[in-house]
C-alpha positions as CSV (number, residue, x, y, z in Angstrom):
1,M,131.9,91.8,104.4
2,T,132.3,95.0,106.8
3,L,134.2,96.8,103.8
4,L,131.0,96.2,101.7
5,N,129.8,99.1,104.1
6,N,132.3,101.5,102.8
7,T,130.8,104.8,101.0
8,L,132.7,106.9,98.7
9,P,133.7,110.6,100.6
10,E,131.1,112.1,98.3
11,Q,128.4,110.1,99.1
12,R,128.6,110.3,102.7
13,R,129.6,113.8,103.1
14,G,126.4,115.1,102.7
15,K,124.4,113.2,104.7
16,L,124.5,114.9,108.1
17,K,123.0,118.3,106.4
18,A,120.7,115.9,104.8
19,L,119.5,114.6,108.1
20,L,118.8,118.6,109.5
21,E,117.2,119.5,106.4
22,K,114.8,117.1,106.7
23,G,114.1,118.0,110.7
24,H,115.8,115.2,112.4
25,T,117.3,115.3,115.6
26,V,120.2,113.4,114.9
27,R,121.5,110.9,117.6
28,V,125.1,110.2,117.8
29,L,127.3,107.7,119.2
30,E,131.1,107.8,119.6
31,A,133.4,105.4,117.6
32,H,137.1,104.7,118.4
33,N,138.1,101.9,116.4
34,G,136.8,100.1,113.9
35,L,134.9,97.7,116.0
36,S,133.4,100.2,118.0
37,G,132.3,102.0,114.6
38,I,130.8,99.0,113.1
39,I,128.6,98.5,116.6
40,A,127.5,102.2,116.4
41,N,126.9,102.1,112.7
42,N,124.6,99.0,113.0
43,I,123.2,98.5,116.5
44,Q,119.3,98.8,116.2
45,V,116.7,98.2,119.4
46,K,113.2,97.3,118.0
47,G,110.3,98.0,119.8
48,E,106.6,99.4,119.6
49,S,104.9,102.8,120.2
50,E,101.4,103.6,119.9
51,G,100.7,100.3,118.2
52,R,103.0,100.6,115.4
53,S,106.7,98.9,115.4
54,L,109.9,100.8,115.8
55,I,113.1,100.8,114.9
56,R,115.3,103.1,117.1
57,E,119.2,103.4,115.9
58,F,121.9,106.0,115.5
59,D,122.2,108.3,113.1
60,A,126.0,109.5,113.0
61,L,129.3,108.6,114.5
62,W,131.2,110.7,116.9
63,E,135.1,110.5,116.4
64,S,136.1,111.9,119.8
65,S,139.9,113.2,121.0
66,L,139.2,111.7,124.2
67,T,138.3,108.2,122.9
68,D,140.7,108.3,120.9
69,S,143.9,109.6,123.1
70,A,142.8,107.3,125.7
71,S,142.7,104.3,123.3
72,K,146.2,104.6,122.7
73,G,147.1,105.3,126.2
74,H,147.6,108.7,125.9
75,P,145.9,112.0,127.9
76,D,143.4,114.3,126.4
77,I,145.8,117.2,125.6
78,E,146.3,117.4,121.9
79,V,149.3,115.3,122.2
80,V,148.2,112.9,119.5
81,T,149.0,114.0,116.5
82,F,146.1,115.1,113.5
83,D,147.3,112.2,111.2
84,S,147.3,109.7,114.0
85,R,143.7,111.0,114.8
86,L,143.3,110.7,111.0
87,Q,144.1,107.0,110.8
88,T,141.7,106.4,113.3
89,I,139.1,108.1,111.1
90,N,139.9,106.1,108.3
91,E,139.8,103.0,109.8
92,I,135.9,103.7,111.1
93,L,134.7,105.1,107.7
94,A,136.2,102.2,106.3
95,V,133.5,99.7,107.8
96,T,130.7,101.9,108.2
97,N,128.3,104.3,106.0
98,K,126.5,106.5,108.5
99,P,128.2,110.3,108.8
100,M,130.9,111.2,111.0
101,I,131.5,114.2,113.1
102,V,134.9,114.8,114.4
103,D,136.3,116.2,117.7
104,G,138.9,118.5,116.6
105,D,140.1,119.9,119.7
106,T,141.0,123.4,119.5
107,G,141.8,122.9,115.7
108,G,145.6,124.6,116.3
109,D,146.3,127.9,114.9
110,A,144.2,129.0,112.0
111,N,147.0,127.6,109.4
112,A,146.6,124.1,111.1
113,F,142.9,124.6,111.2
114,E,142.9,125.0,107.4
115,Y,144.7,121.5,106.7
116,T,142.6,119.9,109.4
117,V,138.9,121.1,107.1
118,S,140.8,120.0,103.7
119,K,141.5,116.6,104.9
120,L,138.5,115.7,107.2
121,E,136.4,117.2,104.0
122,R,138.4,115.0,101.6
123,A,137.9,111.8,103.8
124,G,134.3,112.2,103.3
125,V,133.4,113.4,107.2
126,S,130.3,115.7,107.8
127,A,131.4,118.1,110.1
128,V,134.4,119.2,112.4
129,I,133.6,120.6,116.1
130,I,136.2,123.1,117.3
131,E,136.3,124.3,120.8
132,D,137.2,127.9,121.7
133,K,140.0,127.3,124.0
134,V,143.8,128.2,124.1
135,F,146.0,125.5,122.4
136,P,147.0,122.8,124.0
137,K,143.4,122.1,125.6
138,R,142.9,120.3,128.8
139,N,139.8,118.2,129.0
140,S,136.4,119.7,129.9
141,L,135.3,117.3,132.3
142,E,137.9,117.3,134.8
143,A,137.6,119.1,138.2
144,G,139.9,121.6,139.3
145,V,141.7,122.3,135.6
146,Q,142.7,125.5,134.5
147,Q,140.3,126.5,131.3
148,N,141.9,129.0,129.2
149,L,139.5,130.4,126.8
150,E,140.5,132.0,122.9
151,D,139.9,135.3,122.1
152,P,136.3,135.0,120.5
153,E,137.7,137.5,117.4
154,V,140.7,135.2,117.2
155,F,138.4,132.1,117.2
156,A,135.9,133.5,114.5
157,Q,138.8,134.5,112.4
158,K,140.0,130.7,112.7
159,I,136.1,129.9,111.8
160,R,136.3,132.3,108.4
161,R,139.8,130.6,107.3
162,G,138.4,126.8,107.4
163,K,135.4,128.0,105.8
164,S,137.5,129.4,103.2
165,V,139.3,126.1,102.1
166,Q,136.3,123.7,102.0
167,I,135.4,122.7,98.4
168,S,131.8,121.4,99.0
169,D,128.8,123.2,100.7
170,E,128.1,119.9,102.4
171,F,130.8,120.0,105.1
172,M,129.9,121.8,108.2
173,V,132.4,123.6,110.9
174,I,130.7,123.4,114.5
175,A,132.0,126.0,117.2
176,R,131.8,124.3,120.7
177,L,131.2,126.8,123.3
178,E,133.4,126.5,126.6
179,S,132.2,129.6,128.3
180,L,130.1,127.4,131.4
181,I,132.9,124.8,131.8
182,A,135.3,127.7,132.4
183,G,132.7,129.2,135.1
184,K,132.1,132.4,132.5
185,P,128.6,133.8,133.2
186,M,125.8,133.0,130.5
187,E,125.9,136.6,128.5
188,D,130.0,135.4,128.0
189,A,128.8,132.3,126.2
190,V,125.8,134.1,124.5
191,N,128.2,136.6,123.0
192,R,130.4,134.1,121.6
193,A,127.6,132.5,120.2
194,E,126.5,135.5,118.1
195,I,130.5,136.3,117.0
196,Y,131.0,132.9,116.0
197,L,127.5,132.7,113.6
198,R,128.3,136.2,112.3
199,A,131.9,134.4,111.2
200,G,130.0,132.0,109.4
201,V,129.9,128.7,111.7
202,D,127.5,126.1,111.0
203,G,126.5,125.5,114.3
204,I,127.1,125.9,117.8
205,M,127.7,123.3,120.7
206,I,127.4,124.2,124.1
207,H,128.9,122.3,127.0
208,S,128.3,122.2,130.3
209,K,129.4,119.6,133.0
210,S,126.8,120.5,135.4
211,K,124.9,117.3,136.3
212,S,121.7,119.4,135.3
213,A,120.2,120.4,132.0
214,D,119.0,123.8,133.7
215,E,122.0,126.2,132.1
216,I,122.2,124.7,128.4
217,F,118.1,124.4,128.5
218,E,118.9,128.5,129.2
219,F,121.2,129.1,126.7
220,A,118.9,127.5,124.0
221,E,116.5,130.2,124.6
222,H,118.8,132.8,124.0
223,Y,119.9,130.8,121.1
224,K,116.9,130.8,119.6
225,D,116.8,134.8,119.8
226,I,120.0,135.0,118.2
227,C,119.0,133.2,115.5
228,K,115.8,134.8,115.1
229,Q,118.0,138.4,115.2
230,L,120.3,137.2,112.7
231,N,117.6,135.1,110.4
232,L,119.9,131.9,110.9
233,N,118.7,128.2,111.2
234,K,122.0,126.7,112.4
235,P,121.9,123.5,114.6
236,L,122.5,123.4,118.5
237,V,124.3,120.6,119.7
238,C,124.9,119.0,123.2
239,V,127.0,116.6,124.9
240,P,124.5,115.3,127.7
241,T,127.6,113.1,129.4
242,T,127.2,114.8,132.7
243,Y,123.4,115.9,132.9
244,N,122.5,112.1,131.4
245,Q,118.9,112.0,133.5
246,T,117.6,114.4,130.5
247,N,116.3,112.2,127.8
248,E,116.7,112.9,124.0
249,D,113.0,114.2,123.8
250,E,113.7,116.5,126.4
251,L,116.3,118.1,124.5
252,S,114.8,118.1,121.3
253,A,112.2,120.1,122.5
254,A,114.8,122.5,124.0
255,G,115.9,123.0,120.5
256,F,119.0,120.6,120.0
257,R,119.1,119.4,117.2
258,I,122.4,117.1,117.4
259,I,122.8,114.9,120.5
260,I,126.4,113.4,120.9
261,H,127.1,110.7,123.2
262,A,130.3,111.0,123.6
263,N,132.6,108.5,125.1
264,H,130.3,105.5,126.2
265,L,131.7,103.1,124.1
266,L,135.2,103.0,125.3
267,R,134.5,103.6,128.8
268,S,131.9,100.3,128.8
269,A,134.8,98.6,127.3
270,Y,137.4,99.9,130.1
271,K,135.3,98.7,132.6
272,A,134.8,95.2,131.1
273,M,138.2,94.9,130.4
274,M,139.4,95.5,133.7
275,E,136.9,93.1,135.3
276,T,138.0,90.5,132.7
277,A,141.7,91.2,133.7
278,K,141.1,90.5,137.1
279,T,139.1,87.9,137.2
280,I,141.7,85.6,135.4
281,L,144.2,86.7,137.6
282,R,142.3,85.8,140.7
283,D,141.1,82.5,139.3
284,Q,144.4,81.7,137.4
285,R,142.4,80.6,134.2
286,S,139.9,81.9,131.9
287,F,136.7,79.9,132.7
288,E,135.7,82.1,135.4
289,A,135.6,85.5,132.9
290,D,133.7,83.7,130.2
291,P,130.1,85.3,131.2
292,L,131.9,88.9,130.9
293,C,133.1,87.9,127.3
294,S,131.6,88.1,124.0
295,T,132.1,84.2,122.1
296,V,134.5,84.9,119.7
297,R,132.1,83.6,117.2
298,E,129.9,87.1,117.8
299,I,133.0,89.1,117.4
300,F,133.8,86.9,113.9
301,K,130.4,87.7,112.6
302,T,130.2,91.2,113.5
303,V,133.7,92.0,111.5
304,G,132.9,90.1,108.8
305,F,134.9,86.9,109.0
306,L,132.0,84.6,109.1
307,D,131.3,86.3,105.4
308,V,134.9,85.1,104.1
309,K,134.3,82.1,105.3
310,E,131.0,81.5,103.3
311,K,133.2,82.9,100.4
312,D,135.8,80.4,101.3
313,Q,133.3,77.7,101.2
314,E,131.7,78.7,98.0
315,N,135.3,78.6,96.3
316,E,135.7,74.9,97.9
317,Q,132.4,74.0,95.6
318,T,134.7,74.7,92.7
319,T,137.9,73.1,93.5
320,N,138.3,69.2,94.0
321,V,137.6,68.1,97.6
322,P,140.1,65.4,98.9
323,V,138.2,62.1,99.9
324,I,139.6,59.8,102.5
325,I,138.6,55.9,102.8
326,P,140.2,54.3,105.9
327,A,140.1,50.6,104.7
328,A,142.8,49.2,106.8
329,G,141.1,46.8,109.1
330,E,140.6,43.1,108.4
331,D,136.9,41.9,108.0
332,P,136.2,38.4,109.7
333,V,133.2,37.8,108.1
334,F,134.6,37.9,104.9
335,K,137.8,36.5,105.4
336,K,137.4,33.0,103.3
337,T,135.8,35.0,100.6
338,L,138.7,37.3,100.3
339,N,141.3,34.9,100.7
340,G,144.3,37.5,102.1
341,K,142.7,40.4,100.0
342,P,141.1,43.6,101.9
343,K,137.5,44.3,101.9
344,A,137.5,47.3,99.8
345,M,138.1,44.0,97.1
346,L,135.2,42.5,97.5
347,E,133.3,42.2,94.2
348,I,129.8,43.2,93.7
349,S,128.6,42.6,90.2
350,G,131.4,42.6,88.3
351,K,133.1,45.4,90.4
352,T,135.2,46.0,93.6
353,L,133.8,47.7,96.4
354,L,136.4,50.5,96.2
355,D,135.6,50.3,92.2
356,H,132.3,51.3,93.4
357,Q,132.9,54.0,95.2
358,I,135.5,55.3,93.1
359,Q,132.8,55.8,90.1
360,T,130.0,57.2,92.8
361,L,132.8,60.0,93.7
362,N,133.8,60.5,90.2
363,N,130.4,61.2,89.3
364,G,130.4,63.9,92.1
365,N,133.5,65.3,90.3
366,L,135.6,64.2,93.4
367,A,138.9,62.5,91.7
368,D,141.4,63.2,94.7
369,I,141.1,59.8,96.9
370,T,143.1,58.4,99.1
371,V,142.8,55.1,100.5
372,I,144.5,53.9,103.7
373,A,145.6,50.6,103.8
374,G,146.6,47.9,106.0
375,Y,145.5,44.2,106.0
376,G,146.1,42.8,102.6
377,R,147.9,46.1,101.5
378,D,149.6,44.3,98.4
379,Q,146.3,43.2,96.8
380,L,144.5,46.6,97.1
381,K,144.2,48.2,93.7
382,A,142.4,50.6,92.2
383,E,142.6,53.2,89.4
384,G,142.8,56.9,90.1
385,I,143.8,56.5,94.1
386,S,146.1,57.5,95.9
387,I,147.0,54.5,98.6
388,L,148.6,55.2,102.1
389,E,149.1,52.7,104.6
390,N,148.8,52.2,108.4
391,P,151.6,49.8,109.4
392,D,149.9,49.5,112.9
393,F,146.4,49.1,112.3
394,K,145.7,45.9,114.2
395,N,146.4,48.0,117.2
396,G,143.5,51.0,116.4
397,S,140.6,51.8,114.8
398,A,139.4,53.5,111.8
399,L,140.3,56.8,113.1
400,N,143.6,56.3,113.4
401,S,143.6,55.4,109.8
402,L,141.7,58.5,108.9
403,F,144.8,60.5,110.5
404,V,147.3,58.6,108.5
405,A,146.1,61.1,105.8
406,K,146.2,64.2,107.8
407,E,148.2,66.0,105.2
408,K,145.5,66.0,103.1
409,M,142.6,67.3,105.4
410,H,143.9,70.4,106.2
411,N,142.0,72.8,103.5
412,G,138.9,70.6,104.1
413,F,138.0,67.0,103.2
414,I,135.3,64.2,102.7
415,M,135.7,60.9,104.8
416,L,134.0,57.6,103.7
417,Y,134.2,54.5,105.2
418,S,135.1,51.5,103.1
419,D,132.2,49.5,103.2
420,I,129.6,51.8,102.1
421,L,128.1,51.9,98.7
422,M,125.4,54.8,98.1
423,E,123.7,57.0,95.2
424,D,125.2,59.7,93.2
425,A,122.6,62.1,94.2
426,I,124.1,62.1,98.0
427,I,127.4,63.0,97.0
428,K,125.9,65.5,95.1
429,K,123.5,67.1,97.9
430,L,127.0,66.7,100.1
431,M,128.8,69.0,98.0
432,E,126.1,71.9,98.0
433,R,126.0,72.1,102.0
434,R,128.2,75.3,103.6
435,E,128.3,73.8,107.1
436,D,131.8,73.4,108.4
437,I,131.0,70.1,109.7
438,I,128.5,67.9,108.2
439,L,127.3,64.1,108.8
440,V,125.5,62.2,106.5
441,A,122.3,60.4,108.2
442,D,119.8,58.4,107.2
443,N,116.1,58.9,108.8
444,S,115.0,55.6,108.1
445,T,116.4,54.1,111.6
446,Q,113.3,51.8,111.9
447,Y,114.5,49.9,109.4
448,H,117.8,49.1,110.4
449,E,118.7,46.4,113.3
450,P,121.8,45.6,115.0
451,Q,123.3,42.4,113.4
452,E,126.5,40.3,114.5
453,G,129.2,42.4,113.3
454,N,127.2,45.3,112.0
455,I,127.7,48.2,114.6
456,L,125.0,50.6,113.8
457,D,125.7,54.8,114.9
458,F,123.1,56.2,115.8
459,I,122.3,60.2,116.3
460,I,120.2,62.3,118.5
461,G,119.3,65.5,116.9
462,K,119.2,68.7,118.8
463,H,115.7,69.7,119.6
464,Q,114.6,67.0,117.5
465,N,111.1,66.3,117.3
466,K,108.6,63.7,115.9
467,P,107.6,65.5,112.6
468,A,104.1,66.5,112.7
469,R,102.2,66.6,109.2
470,R,102.7,69.4,106.7
471,E,106.0,70.9,109.3
472,I,108.1,73.1,107.8
473,R,111.9,71.8,108.7
474,F,114.7,73.9,108.8
475,A,118.2,73.3,108.1
476,S,119.3,75.0,111.3
477,E,117.5,72.4,113.4
478,N,119.9,69.8,112.3
479,V,122.4,69.8,114.5
480,V,123.5,66.5,116.1
481,A,123.3,66.6,119.8
482,K,124.7,62.7,120.5
483,I,126.2,60.2,118.6
484,G,127.2,56.8,119.1
485,S,126.7,52.9,118.7
486,K,125.3,52.7,122.3
487,I,122.1,55.2,122.2
488,N,119.0,53.3,122.3
489,P,117.6,52.9,118.5
490,E,114.2,54.1,120.1
491,T,115.7,57.1,121.0
492,A,117.5,58.2,117.7
493,S,116.4,60.0,115.2
494,H,118.9,59.1,112.6
495,E,121.6,56.7,111.5
496,F,125.2,57.9,110.5
497,I,125.8,56.1,107.5
498,G,129.7,56.4,107.4
499,L,130.0,59.8,105.2
500,A,131.3,63.1,106.3
501,R,132.1,66.2,105.2
502,F,134.6,68.7,106.9
503,S,135.0,72.6,105.8
504,K,138.8,74.1,106.2
505,T,137.8,75.3,109.6
506,G,136.1,71.8,110.4
507,A,138.9,70.3,109.5
508,E,141.2,72.4,111.9
509,Q,138.4,71.6,114.4
510,L,138.4,67.8,113.9
511,I,142.8,67.9,114.0
512,E,142.8,70.1,117.3
513,T,140.4,68.2,118.5
514,Y,141.9,65.1,117.8
515,N,145.5,65.9,118.8
516,D,144.4,67.1,122.4
517,V,142.7,63.6,123.0
518,V,145.7,61.7,122.3
519,K,147.8,63.8,124.2
520,N,145.8,64.0,127.7
521,Y,143.1,61.3,127.6
522,K,143.8,57.8,129.3
523,G,141.7,55.2,129.9
524,Q,138.0,54.6,128.9
525,F,137.0,57.6,126.6
526,Q,133.2,58.7,125.4
527,E,132.3,55.1,124.3
528,S,135.5,53.2,123.7
529,E,136.5,51.2,126.5
530,D,140.2,52.1,125.8
531,I,141.3,55.4,124.3
532,S,143.9,53.4,122.1
533,R,141.0,52.2,120.0
534,F,138.7,55.2,120.1
535,N,136.6,55.8,116.9
536,F,135.3,58.4,114.9
537,T,131.8,59.0,116.7
538,D,133.9,58.8,119.7
539,L,135.9,62.0,118.6
540,I,132.5,63.5,116.9
541,Q,130.7,63.5,120.4
542,E,133.7,65.3,121.9
543,M,133.6,67.6,119.9
544,I,130.1,68.4,120.3
545,D,130.7,68.2,124.4
546,L,133.6,71.1,123.9
547,G,130.9,73.2,122.2
548,F,131.7,72.7,118.3
549,V,128.6,72.7,116.2
550,V,128.1,69.2,114.5
551,H,125.3,69.5,111.6
552,F,123.9,66.5,109.9
553,M,122.5,66.1,106.1
554,E,119.3,64.1,106.2
555,I,118.6,61.6,103.7
556,H,116.0,58.7,103.5
557,K,117.7,55.6,102.2
558,G,119.8,55.3,98.9
559,W,122.9,53.7,100.7
560,L,124.3,50.5,101.9
561,E,126.2,49.2,104.2
562,I,128.0,45.9,103.7
563,H,128.4,43.3,106.1
564,N,127.3,40.2,105.5
565,A,126.5,37.8,102.3
566,E,122.8,39.1,102.5
567,H,124.2,42.5,102.1
568,I,126.1,41.7,99.2
569,A,122.9,40.5,97.4
570,L,121.0,43.4,98.1
571,A,123.9,45.5,96.7
572,E,123.9,43.5,93.6
573,K,120.0,44.5,92.9
574,S,120.6,48.1,93.7
575,F,124.2,48.9,92.9
576,S,124.7,46.9,89.7
577,A,127.8,47.3,87.0
């Protein structure tokens, strides 16, 4: 969960100084909202250098006035209030744990700057950088803009005032020199740097809009001399936006201790958003824009939604999950035996088939059981169940009966075919799974052959290979690629036993797909000749085709489907009362 990255202000504030004291060159990336903050905080690249593994990441975050203003749709002229900026800052701090440097613009007048320092320090920010321009400033990178510099002594007094109100020794005030931006000679920048250092500033940032790093390298040499003269060791900061062909190693070698990549996440996001918007307008749909977009799941993962979902699923384990048993159809094989009763009333070892199922479910702490009745409705009886009726059972499939209980599905549910017996351990194992959609599938397909009136639903697993000796199997491999009764048994890896579990998310996906199919499809659908009689496996295959992930839980025997007298005899041996 992203909020678990949250760090107390006193824990975060000193991290920047600690890095500098250890001799690190601090790599900093811009963040303009919570999402970009998470990216800047967590992104890594892994590689190898001189035979050793290498992980490269950003050390700190930069909250920029340009990107903050632009993301709010305003120009970078200090029109966005500091309190508005502070809201953005707190949004980023809430989901990150690395130190933050804030772009303080001019800092306002001395009185305003005192408040800025106090609020930022209290929030856990590590440093503020203020520029020696006259309020209201104009962005430094735009050509042809008049840049008015503050009197250096006035600016030095602002620095003193800001330093005087800070409580901790950890917070840093850094002065940004705009001399080179304003077209002033190098001497002006050097002179200002010395004045600000004598005023107690914690570091100096030299700014340039040249495409060459020559002038900032020249300043770096002068800066070394100033620090030696004053016996100081204050970090030198740069923002290589325009001289971006100069790499970090070169900047570090020149003496720069903090390197800020100041606006790149917002600029890249802007470009991507423009292209996506144009693509949707041009094609009058969003399909062509998909390659330009991340998946929704990637966003979910980044912002912690998948963590929330996992916790929800954990909570589901402690609550009673509804079970829906579609039992509306008539079974012609047992018509004489049942004498008008539904198949669920078939007796096996002195108990009905339904009672056997109820006992197994109850043993797995599942007591919220709904049976969908149709044929022989008046003779369907059992303790501890709710009964709903499908009056149109003759004209549909078991899937239609399942959706009679749609109101029971919304928070997640289990579906069980009405003619299935199974060992208690299967239910227990199913309740331990966390996937959104999980089908129970038997790997002993070689023992099952289709018989008259007994249709087998086969599964082909994604990336399914014949297991080699001593092979390690991972749960992530158990993904359904294809399901249906018309699959060649020789190519199938598993058989679906008629038991499935859906989380809240999985149930929403199932309902959404079902509603779409019923509304928009006609004629043949998946393996069904007519949409009016499409079945559960057809719907699951449609979901797979649409990109939903369907998992299967592998079992080896331990279950039985009742379709003839032979099955009853076998059940009486295996599932006695």
